[in-house]
N, C-alpha and C positions, 0 to 999 in steps of 0.2 A: 470641621467641629467633631464629626463622628469619628473620624480616624484618630483624632487627638483622644477622644473619650476612650476609644478601644486600646489604644496604647497605654493609657493610664491604668486601665484594668489589668492588662498584661504585667504592667510594672508592680502593681499591688499584689497580684496572684504570685509573682516571683518572690517578692519580699516575704510574703506569708509562708511560702515553702522554706526560705533561708532561715526565718526565725523558728520554724518548727524543727528544722535540722539542727540549728545551734542549740535549742532547747533540749532536744533529745541527746545531743552529745554531752551537754552539760549535765543533764540528770544522770547519764550513764557514767560520767567521770566522778560524780559525787560518791559512788559505791567503790570502795577500795577492794579489789578482788583478792581473795585468798591465793589466786593463782600467781599473783605477782609479789607475794610477801617473802622475806627472807626469815622472819620469825613468826611464830603463831602462839596466840593464847587460846587454850582450848578448855571448855567447861565440861566437867564430868561430875558424876555423883560420887559421894565419898562414904556411903552408908549401905551399900548393897554388895555383900560378899560374892566374889565371882565377876561381878560386872564392874563395879567401881568402888574401891575403898582406900582410905588413907592409912599408911603404914605409920608406926611409931616415929619413924625418921622424918615423917612430913611428906613422903612422896606418895604417888598414886599407883595403884595396881588393879588389874582386872581386864576382862575381855574388851570392854569399851576403851580402855586405855591403850591396849594393844592395837586395836583397830584404828584409833586416832593416830597412833605413832605411825603405823603402816601408811595410812592415808597421807599424812604429812610428808613422809619420805618421798612418796611418789609426786607429791607437789614440789619436791625440791627443797624441803625444810628438814635439816637433820635433827636428830633426837635431842642434841645439846641446845638447839634453837627453839625448843618447845617449852611453854610454861603451862602447867595444868592448874586449874583453879576449881575449888568445890561449887557446885551449882546444883539447886534443888528445884523441884516442880513449882511452877509459878514465877520463878525468877529469870529462867534462861532467855525468854522472848525479850524482855526488858533489858537484859545484859547484851543481847545482840543489837538491839536498837541503839543503845548508848555506845556501842563500840567497845564495851568492856571485854568482850571475848570475840574471837574470830570464827570459831566453830564450836558446835555443841554436840556431844555424843553422851546422851543422857536417857536412853531408853524412852524416847518421846514418840509415841504413835502418830503416824502421818494421817491427817485428816484433811478434808477440803477446807475447813475453817482455819487450819494452821497455815495453809498455803496463802491465805489472804493476808497474813501478818509477817511472815518471814519466807525467805527462800528455803526450800528443804531438798536435799539430795537424798539418794538411796531408794529404798531402804538398805541398810547393811546387814539387817537380819529380820526374819520374820519370826516372832515368838508366838507362843499359844498360851493362853490362860489355862491353868490346871490346878491341881489339889495336892496339897502335902498332908499325909496322915501318919499316925504312929504305924510302925511296921507290923504290930500285932492286932491291928484294928482292921477287920475285913468287912466291916459294915458299910464302908463308903467306897463304892466302886465307879461312881459318876456324879455329876453336879446335882442331879435330883436327890441323891441320897443324903445330901447336906440338910434336908428339911429336918428341922428340930435339933440340929447339931450345933455346938458352940463354935462359931467361925470367927477367926481373928479379923478385926477391922483396923488397919493401920491408918493412923491420921494422915491426911493429905492425899489419899489414894481412893480409887473407886472400885477395886476388885471385888470387895465384899458387897458393895452397893450394886454392882452389876448383877450379881447373883440374886440378891434379895429383891431388888427393885425391877431390874430390867428382865430377869428370867422368872421372877415370881416364885422363887424358892425360899420357904419360910425358915431360913437358918436363924440362929440367934447370935447377933453381933456382939463380939467382945473387944472393946477398944484396946489398942496397944500403941506404943510410941513408934516401934520399928518392926521390920520383918525379923530381924534377929531376935527380938524379944518374943515375937510370936513362935519361933522355932524352939526356943528354951521352954516356953510354957506349954507348947504342944508335946514335947518330950516329958514334961513333968505332969501331964494329964490334966492341965488346967484348961486345955482346949481340945476340940475334936479335929479341927482341920484349919489349914492356912490356904488361902487361894491368892495367886499372883501369875504373872507370866512365868513360864516354864524355866527360863534362865535364872530368874530371881529365885525360885524355889529350889533349883540345884544348888546355887550358890549358898543359900542359907542352910540347906540341908547338910552341906559339908562341914558346917560349924557345929553340928550336933555329934556327939560321939557315940561309937558302938552301932552305927546304923539303926538308931532308934526311930528314925522316920524314913518314909519312902514317898515317891511321887505317884499319885494314881494316873496311869497313862490313858486319860480319857479327856484330852484337851477340848474346849469348846469355844475358843475364839482364835482369830489371827490378828496379831499386833505388829504392824510394819514400822520397825524402828528407823526414823529418819534422822539425818544430820542436818542441823540448824545452821544456816548462814544469813548474813545481813540481807535484808530485803533487796531484790535487784541484782544480786551477784550471780547472774545467770552463767557466765564463763566459769566462775569458781565451782558452781553447782556441776557442771558438765565435767570438770576436772576431777571432782571428788567421785562422781559416778564411774569415771574411767578407772580410778584407782581402786574402787571397790570391786569392779569387774576383774581387774588384775589380781586383787587379793583372793578372790575365789578360784580363778583360772589357774593360779599358781600352786593352789593347795594350801596357802598360808592360812586361809580362814578356817579350813578344816582342822588344822593342827591347833590354832588357837582354841576352837570349840571343843576339841577332843581333850586337850590338857585341862581346860577349866571346867567342862561339864560332862565328861564321859561317864560320870556316875554322880548320884546314885539312882539308877533305874530311869534316866530320862531317854525315852525311846525316839523322839522326834527331832533331835539335833540334826540339822541339815547342813551339808557343806557345798550345796549348790547355790549359784548366784541368784537372789531374788529378782523379779522383773521390776524395773525402775518406774516411777511414777511420771518422770519427766520434770524439767526445771521450769519455773514460772516465777 
């Protein structure tokens, strides 16, 4: 009787292992990896000069579009098999979950909370929050000098909040619909400063004529830009990381950054590969 009971226990244990293996494989198969696809839909922003903008012809251009195109090429997907779609803060995680996009390159900082909701590769760049001022204004040399200054506050972003709330610098927030609007109002002396990641500032500064604005080279945060993938696509994440490494090792990243952000006055553009967070 005891032998029969022991045999039954062994059988039950074996069945439990088999069920676990099948469930694991089924769950793994449920995630379609970007490493296996012949075409890709990639979400990018369309309102940040230098990073991602939509041309009058309806195409997309910018550093993140270039990075996405390079990475896709290393995944075996040609430029002609790519489709870019506009995506904005608050939308891209949902778009990944629904399978509306395969990858997202949209200046999204990597955080522990983000990794709980989607799989994140990269970073493909480490940006630094900085300050844009008028070229003739020498009164702002660092973030503390923003006390009492009129600071642009772009809808849907936290750059101004980080200064006013997190760093306790009593700047005066001035609402604006976009960073491009901030740049024009800054040049027109309706504002004293704009704060955002340095690549965003360099991009919008290029839209203002006659070098009317400059970046204050006193950055005060690190923002690690991650690539969004569908949750669970670990193999795709590893493939994207390899592609980003090759992009920096080949010098392609440095070329993209220099062409897009070599001016005006951006001192901390880096052409070295960032350290990766790991895929989860």
